[in-house]
C-alpha positions in Angstrom: -27.4 1.1 -14.0 -23.9 0.0 -13.0 -21.5 2.6 -11.5 -18.2 2.8 -13.3 -15.3 4.1 -11.2 -12.2 5.8 -12.5 -9.4 4.8 -10.2 -6.9 7.1 -11.9 -9.0 10.0 -10.7 -8.8 8.6 -7.1 -5.0 8.5 -7.3 -4.6 11.8 -9.1 -3.8 13.8 -6.0 -2.3 13.1 -2.6 -0.5 10.0 -3.6 3.0 8.6 -3.1 5.3 7.4 -5.8 5.8 3.6 -5.6 8.5 1.8 -7.5 8.3 -2.0 -7.8 10.3 -4.1 -10.2 11.5 -1.1 -12.2 7.9 0.2 -12.8 6.4 3.3 -11.2 2.9 3.3 -9.7 0.8 5.5 -7.5 -0.4 4.6 -4.0 -1.4 6.1 -0.7 0.9 5.2 2.2 -0.6 5.2 5.7 1.6 5.0 8.8 -0.6 4.7 11.8 1.1 4.2 15.2 -0.1 1.3 17.3 0.4 0.8 21.0 0.9 -2.8 22.1 2.0 -4.6 25.3 0.1 -2.6 27.9 0.8 0.8 26.6 4.6 0.3 26.5 5.6 -0.5 23.0 4.8 2.0 20.1 5.0 0.5 16.6 4.2 1.8 13.2 1.9 -0.2 10.9 2.8 0.7 7.2 0.0 0.1 4.7 -0.1 1.0 1.1 -3.4 1.4 -0.7 -3.0 0.8 -4.5 -4.9 -0.5 -7.5 -5.2 -4.2 -7.4 -4.3 -4.3 -11.1 -1.0 -2.6 -10.3 0.2 -4.3 -7.1 -2.4 -6.9 -6.2 -0.1 -9.8 -7.2 3.0 -8.6 -5.4 4.6 -11.5 -3.5 5.5 -11.8 0.2 9.0 -10.5 1.0 9.3 -8.5 -2.2 11.0 -5.1 -1.9 9.5 -1.9 -3.2 10.1 1.8 -2.5 7.6 4.4 -1.5 8.9 8.0 -2.0 12.5 6.6 -2.1 12.1 4.6 1.2 12.5 0.8 1.0 9.9 -1.5 2.4 9.3 -5.3 2.3 5.9 -6.8 1.6 4.2 -8.6 4.5 0.8 -9.3 2.9 -1.6 -8.2 0.3 -5.4 -8.2 0.6 -8.2 -6.9 -1.6 -10.7 -4.4 -0.1 -14.2 -3.4 -1.0 -15.1 -4.6 -4.5 -11.5 -5.9 -5.2 -10.4 -2.9 -7.3 -8.2 -1.7 -4.5 -5.8 -3.6 -2.3 -3.9 -3.0 0.9 -0.3 -3.9 0.9 1.1 -4.4 4.4 4.7 -3.3 4.6 7.7 -3.5 6.9 10.4 -0.7 6.7 13.8 -2.1 5.6 
């Protein structure tokens, strides 16, 4: 028997508001810090988890907002079974 997932339930709580091209979506923004260059440079790696059907086709260098903060898209990659994607972002 195949397992049918309901991604809307996954994004029902603890999500961020994403606006791209005039449309509002839900996503989960992660902002982990990363230390590079021999423990001297601290940087933040912005990653948005979203439904592939919503943001999986977003193009490099496109601008979107997450909770009213602007970001540019660096890359998009599908994860797991392809229902979700990770959008790598750069703060504008």
